[in-house]
N, C-alpha and C positions, 0 to 999 in steps of 0.2 A: 504493500500500500504506500509506504514512504517513498519507494522508488518511483511509483507512478506520479506521486505529487511532485517530486523533484523534476521529473521529466516534463510535466505540465508547466511548472514555473519557468524552466529553462526555455521552453518553446514560446511562452508568453513574453519573456524578456527579448528573445530574438525578434519576435514579431514587432514589438514596440520600437526597437532600434531601427529595424528596416523601415518602418512607417515614417519615423522622424527623418531618416536619411534621405528617403526618396521624395518626401514632400513636406518639409518643415513648415510650421506656423499656420497651416491653412487647410483645414477640412479633410475630407475623405481622400484615400489614396486612389488616384485615377491614372497616374502616369508611371511607367517603368522606364528607368533610364538605361539606354543602351550605349555601349562603348563604340563610338565612331571615330576615335582618335586616329588622325592621319587619313581618314577615309570618309569625310563628311559628304553625304550624298547630294551635293549641290546641283547635280543634273535634275533633281526632282523639283527644283524651284522654277516656277513659271513667272515670267516677266514680260512686259510689253515689248514689242519689236524694237530692236536697237539697244535694249538694256541687257547688261551682263552682270553676273555675280561671281565673286571670288573670295577666298579667305584673306582677310587682312592680318589676323593673328589667331592661332588655334592653341587650345590648352590653357586658356585663362579662365579658371574655374569660377562659376557663378557670376559672370560678367553682367553688370546691370547698367547703372547710369553712366553717361559719357559726357566729357567736356574737353574742349580743345584749346590749347594755348596758341598765341600768334606764332610761336616758334615751331609748332607742329606736334608737340607732345600731346598724346591722348591719355587723359586720366579716366580711370575706370573704378567705380564703386561696386560693392557687392552687398548682398543682404544677409543670407544665412551664414556665409563664410566669415564675415567680419574683417575682410581685407580691403585695401585700396592699392591700386596699381598705377604705374605710369608706363606707357608704351612709346617707344621712339623708333622712327624709321630713319636710320642713319644714312642709307644710300639713296633715299628719295625714290624708291621703286614702288611705293604705295603698298608695301608689305612691312609691317613693324618687325624689327629684328632684335630688339632688346626690351625686356620687361623688368621693371623695378618694382619691388614690394615696398610700399611706403608705410603701410600700417597692417597690423595683424591683431586678431582678437578684439576687434572693435564691436560696439553695440549696434549691429545692423547699419554699417556706414554706407547706405545706399546712395545718397546724394553727393555730387561733386560739382564745384563751380570754380572758375578761374577768373581772377581780376587783378590787374596791375602787378603781375608777377607772383601773386599769392594764390595758394590752393585752399579752398574752403570745403569742408566735409561735414555732412549732416549725419550724426548718430540719432538715436531715438529721441533723446531729450536735450541734446546740446549741439552747438556748432563749433567746429574746430578750424583753426587756420595755421597753415605752414607758410611762413614768410619766405619770399624769394626761392620758391620750391625748386626751380630748374637748375639752380646752382648746387643743389645737394641731393639729387635723386638717389644716389647710392648710400646716403647717410642723412636722412631728413631730420632726425632728432624728434623731440617731443613737440607737439603742436601747442599753440595758444588756444585756450578756451575763451571764445568771445561771447558765448551765451549758453546758459545751462538751465533755463527755466521752462522748457517745454515739458509736457507730460511724459511720464515714464512708461505708459501703456505700450506694449508691443503689438497689440491688435491694431493694424493699420498705422503702426508707429514709424515704419521706415519712410524716409522722406526723399523727395526729389527737390533740388534747389537750383536756382538760377538767378543771375543778376538781370534786373529790368532796365529799360531805357532811362529810368530815374536814378540809376546807379545804386539802387537798394537791392538787398538780397531777399528773394521771395522764398518762403518756407511754408509748406502746407502742414496742417495738423488734422489727420484723419479721424473718423469716428472711432471710439474705443469699443465698437460692437458691430454687429450686422445692422441692426436698426434700433435706435434708442434716442430719447431726448437727453441732453446733457446739461446739468446745472452750470458747469464751467463753460463759458462762451468761447473758450479757445478751441474747443473741438469743432470739427466739421467746417474748417476755415482754410483760407490762405492768408498767411501773415507776411509782413515784411519788416526789415530792420536795416539799420545802417551797417556799413562794412565793419565797423568796430563793435557791433553788437548792441548799440544803443537804440532807443526809440522804437521798440517793437510795437507793432500795431496790427490789428485785424483789418484786412483790406477787402476780403470777399467771404461771404457766409453761405451756409446751406450746401456745402461741398463734401460729399461723403468720403471720398478717398481719391484725390488726384495724385498721380505719380508721373505727371508730365505736363509742362506748359511752355509756352513761347510767346513772343510778341510779334505782331505783324510788321514786316520790314518797312512798310509805307506809312501805316497809321500809328504804329507804336502801341496798339491795343492788345490786351491779353487774351490768349486762347489757351484752353486747357481741356484735358480729358477728365472724365469722372467715372468711376466704377459703380455700377448699379448694385442695389441690395440683393441678397440671396434669399432663397426659399420662398419664392412666389411662383415657382414652376420653371419649366425649361425656357419659356419664351417671354417672361416678364421679370423685371422691367428691362427696358433697353439701357445699355451703357450710353454715355453721352460725350459729344464734343460741344463745349461751351465757349461762348464769346462774351467778354466783359469789356465793353467800350468805356465803362466808367468804374470808379472805385465804389466800394460799399454797396454792392448788389447782393441779392440773396437768390440762390439757385434751387431752393426747395427742400433739400433733405432736412429732417426725416419725414416731412409731411406730404411731399409730392414728388413723383418720379416721372422721368421722360416728358415732362411738361404738362401731361394731362391725366396722370394716373395717381389717384389719391392712395396713400399708404393705408393698408387695412387696419393698422393699429393706431396711427397718429393722424391720418388724413382728414378726420372730421374737425380738426382744430382750425385749419385755415384752408381757403379755396386755392386751387392751383393758380388761379389768376393773380394771386398775390406775389408770385415768384417769377423770376426770369426763366423762360423755357430754354431748352437746349437749342443750339444752332442746328445740330443734326443728331438725331437718334442713331446710335450704332447698334450692332448686334447684341442680343441679350447674353450676358456672361462672357463676352469676348475679352474682357479685362484690358481695355485700351490703356496704354502707358505713355511712352515718349512720343512726341510729335515734332514735326518740322514743317514750316511753310517754305515751299520751294522758291529759292532765289539763287539759282545755280547757273553759271555760264555754260556748264556742260549740258544741262538738260535742255530739250527743245523749247522754243518759245511758248508752245501750247501748254506746257507743263508749269509755267511760272505762276506763282500764287496759289497753287493747289496745296492742300494740307495732307501730309503723309503721316500715318498713325501706326505705331507698333502695337499689334494686338497680341497680348501674351497668351491668351487662350483660356477656355473654360476649365474649371476644376470640379464642378458639381452638376454638370448637365448630362443627361442620359446619352445624348449624342454630342460629341465634342464640336466646338465652334471657335473660330479665331485662328491663332497660330499663323499669322500672316501680317503683311503690311497693307493697310487699307488706304483709301484716298477719298477726299472730299473736295470738290471744286467750289470756288467762291466767285460770285459775280453780282455786282450791284447790291452787296450786303446780304445775299441769299445763297443757300446751298444749291449747288448744281448736281447733287446726287452723291451717293455713297457706293463705292465700288472697290474692287481689289486691285492693288498694284503688284504685290508679290505674294505668292503662296506656294505650298509644297512641303512645309515643315510638318504638316498633318496629312496623313493618308486617309481620305474619306472612305476608301474601300474597306480597310481593316482597322481604322481608327488608331493606328500607331503614330506616335509623335516622336520626332527626333530633334526638334528645336522649338524654342519659344522666344520670339522677338521681344525685346525690352525697351531699348532706347535707340534714337537716331541722332546722327551728327554729320553735318556736311564738312568735308575736307576743303582746303583752299582751292583745289582744282575743280570743285563742283561735284565730285563723287560723294556717295552717301555711305556712311558707316551704320551698321546694324549690330547691336549687341544681342547675345543669345545666352541666357543663364542656364539653359538646359543642355545645349550642345557645347557649352563652354568655349565659345568662339566669338570673334567679331568679323563680320563680313563687309566687303566693299562692293557697292553697286555703282556701275559706271555706264555711261551712254556712249556708244560708238556707232557712227553711221556705217552701213554696209557699203 
């Protein structure tokens, strides 16, 4: 009897370790990681005519948020791994050849941002800064803590950060739950602060969990993705692409989703008309993360101004969805439709996944980097006329 109990406990421990390793922090196990090291199946990726994809750097575990210095260094944050990297392309062949480890054992250091020679990294509850980072990539030392008053909740606690046109650092604070009202107004927001960590303020509200935002190159207005709530079925609610032409707007969470869907628990408190609707509803549970607005000399003229979105992919849907780069056109302030730019990380036939896009970053030549925290790689998409 004792032997049977010990065997059962051993199997239980093994199952728990496997579950955490394969899909930490988030819900049921839906994905099994395969080893494609050195043999990523890029031939499976479908792109529009004239576009091509190649590996920029492979073997960078859990690659998440990206930012680029004017000198060409690509900084990479991670979530579960706790590391921050720097990639350098020394021979300018558009393939990084050197990787530096800048940080290890961090508290979900997902967000990275670069400004005036300094690297900023967002952990769950604090913002770190390495001064003059590119002069000491091989020995960065300890960072300065510029702000440490964000909540410590890990549920939606990982952060994407970026500097806006106003030279302030924008930092989201996700909901500490799937769906809830929070007494602390800091939750469900996008905040901003000065580069030295002073004057933190809430700038947008009603945002469940954004892990990607950018500013329009012409108008300077904020655009961001938002992940819809879970457990309303396979097809509700839609995830969102949002547009904030002004500060201090409210985008509906937790009362209203996708612009017209009252939440079954909190939706009777306010009408959806009280809130700013999405610019474009995206696929349900597609988990949209990083985005870029095309302003690339390499891409054809017809592509300029389109929004490209990295869809990380569903984790709790009976049929997987996402795992691609989607695209939304903009004309006269209105959406021109929601379609696919690149897919093939998910096989619809057998539902096997080998990659999950996370973030996007344009290189100076106009080509596009895509990070993949499941395939442990960064890809480069370029356009070349036949």
